[in-house]
C-alpha positions in Angstrom: -4.0 -2.3 -27.1 -6.0 -5.6 -28.1 -9.7 -4.8 -28.1 -11.0 -8.0 -26.4 -8.3 -7.3 -23.8 -9.5 -3.9 -22.7 -13.1 -5.2 -23.3 -12.5 -8.2 -20.6 -11.1 -5.5 -18.3 -14.2 -3.4 -18.7 -16.3 -6.1 -18.0 -14.4 -7.4 -14.9 -14.7 -3.6 -13.3 -18.3 -3.5 -14.2 -19.0 -6.9 -12.0 -16.9 -5.3 -9.3 -13.6 -6.1 -7.7 -13.0 -7.1 -4.4 -9.3 -7.5 -3.2 -8.7 -8.9 0.4 -6.0 -8.2 2.7 -2.5 -8.8 1.6 -3.5 -9.4 -2.4 -2.4 -6.4 -3.3 0.8 -6.2 -5.4 3.7 -4.7 -4.0 5.9 -3.2 -6.6 9.3 -5.2 -6.5 12.2 -3.0 -5.8 10.1 -0.4 -3.0 8.5 -2.9 -0.6 6.7 0.5 0.4 4.3 1.0 -2.3 1.7 -1.7 -2.8 -1.1 -1.2 -5.8 -4.6 -2.4 -4.8 -6.5 -1.9 -7.8 -4.9 -0.3 -10.9 -6.6 1.6 -13.6 -6.5 -1.5 -16.0 -8.5 -3.7 -13.4 -11.1 -0.8 -12.8 -11.6 -0.2 -16.5 -9.6 3.4 -16.0 -11.8 4.8 -13.3 -9.7 4.4 -10.4 -6.3 3.6 -9.5 -5.8 2.8 -5.5 -2.3 2.0 -3.8 -0.9 2.1 -0.4 2.5 3.9 0.3 4.7 3.5 3.2 7.2 6.0 3.9 10.1 6.5 6.1 10.4 9.3 8.5 11.5 12.4 6.6 10.6 11.0 3.3 8.2 12.1 0.8 8.0 12.8 -3.0 9.1 16.1 -4.9 6.4 18.5 -5.5 4.5 17.5 -8.5 1.2 18.1 -10.2 -1.2 15.3 -12.2 -2.4 17.2 -14.9 -5.1 14.6 -15.9 -6.1 13.1 -12.6 -7.2 13.7 -9.1 -5.3 12.4 -6.3 -6.8 11.7 -2.9 -5.0 10.6 0.5 -6.1 8.9 3.3 -3.5 8.8 6.4 -3.6 5.1 7.7 -0.9 5.6 10.2 1.9 8.2 11.2 2.0 11.9 10.9 2.5 13.8 7.5 3.2 17.4 6.5 1.1 17.8 3.2 1.2 20.5 1.2 -2.0 20.8 -1.6 -1.5 24.2 -3.5 -0.6 26.8 -1.3 -2.0 24.9 1.8 0.5 23.2 3.8 -0.6 21.1 7.1 0.4 18.6 9.7 -2.0 15.8 9.5 -2.2 12.6 11.2 -4.3 9.0 11.4 -7.6 9.3 9.9 -7.1 12.7 8.0 -8.5 12.6 4.2 -7.2 15.0 1.6 -7.9 15.8 -1.7 -5.8 17.2 -4.4 -7.4 18.5 -7.9 -5.8 17.7 -10.9 -3.6 20.5 -12.0 -2.5 21.5 -8.2 0.7 21.5 -7.0 1.2 18.7 -3.8 3.4 16.7 -1.8 4.1 15.3 1.5 6.5 13.9 3.8 6.6 11.9 6.9 7.3 14.1 10.1 8.0 12.8 13.5 9.8 9.5 14.2 7.5 6.6 12.7 7.0 5.5 9.6 4.0 6.6 8.0 1.2 4.7 5.8 -1.2 6.5 3.3 -4.3 4.8 1.1 -4.0 6.9 -1.7 -6.2 7.0 -5.3 -5.8 8.4 -8.6 -9.2 9.3 -10.7 -9.1 8.3 -13.3 -6.7 5.8 -12.9 -3.5 5.1 -14.7 -0.6 7.2 -13.1 -0.2 4.6 -10.3 1.9 2.6 -12.7 4.5 5.2 -13.0 6.0 4.2 -9.8 6.8 0.8 -11.5 8.7 3.0 -14.3 10.6 5.1 -11.6 11.7 2.0 -9.8 12.8 0.1 -13.0 14.5 3.2 -14.0 16.4 3.5 -10.5 17.4 0.2 -10.6 18.0 -0.6 -14.3 21.0 -2.5 -14.9 22.2 -2.7 -11.3 22.5 -6.8 -11.1 24.2 -7.0 -14.3 26.2 -3.7 -14.1 26.3 -1.8 -11.1 27.9 1.2 -12.5 25.0 1.8 -15.1 23.2 3.9 -12.7 26.2 6.1 -11.3 27.4 6.7 -15.0 24.2 8.5 -15.7 24.6 12.4 -15.3 21.8 14.3 -13.3 20.7 15.7 -16.4 20.0 12.4 -18.1 18.2 11.0 -14.9 16.1 14.1 -14.7 15.1 13.7 -18.5 14.3 10.3 -18.1 11.9 11.0 -14.9 10.4 13.9 -17.3 9.6 11.3 -20.0 7.9 8.8 -17.3 5.9 11.7 -16.1 5.1 12.8 -19.4 3.4 9.3 -20.2 1.2 9.6 -17.1 0.4 13.2 -17.6 2.2 14.8 -14.6 5.4 17.0 -13.7 7.9 17.7 -10.9 7.9 21.2 -10.3 9.8 21.6 -6.8 11.4 20.2 -3.9 9.9 17.9 -1.2 8.0 19.5 1.6 10.0 21.4 4.2 9.3 21.9 7.8 6.4 24.2 8.9 7.7 27.3 10.6 7.0 27.7 14.0 7.0 31.3 15.0 
């Protein structure tokens, strides 16, 4: 990294950052993840993003070894797993996932859900761009490029991205709560 560029980012972060409505950057190919403030913009302090998720969707169980992750439910109902604790949560709920703790979520019900999330320290939010690039790579030129990759090849590429951001996929997405 160019020293003067890094210094400029630290200087900008030390003066504070104001991001107005609609000024975040939606990751192309998602229409669902908007980077509000990245680790680069905050001198590494925090990475903040908004995630809009369709009913029944959510990431696989995963761990961030170098960052805490927090979630604030803006809209919708979610099934959230942090460690061994799994709960149904709704608008206004705050959840803290300490580094090194398995966590995931999924939208439950029939409406889309929106989360405001943050990584402390920032940085892992940039993995979303790489996951999307991997998923869509070559589709404009050669639509068969992605289909020709084996599951093992895709898993290896996802693992490399996770390693870069000190994270790991460790299991399947959330399952429905048991009702007895």
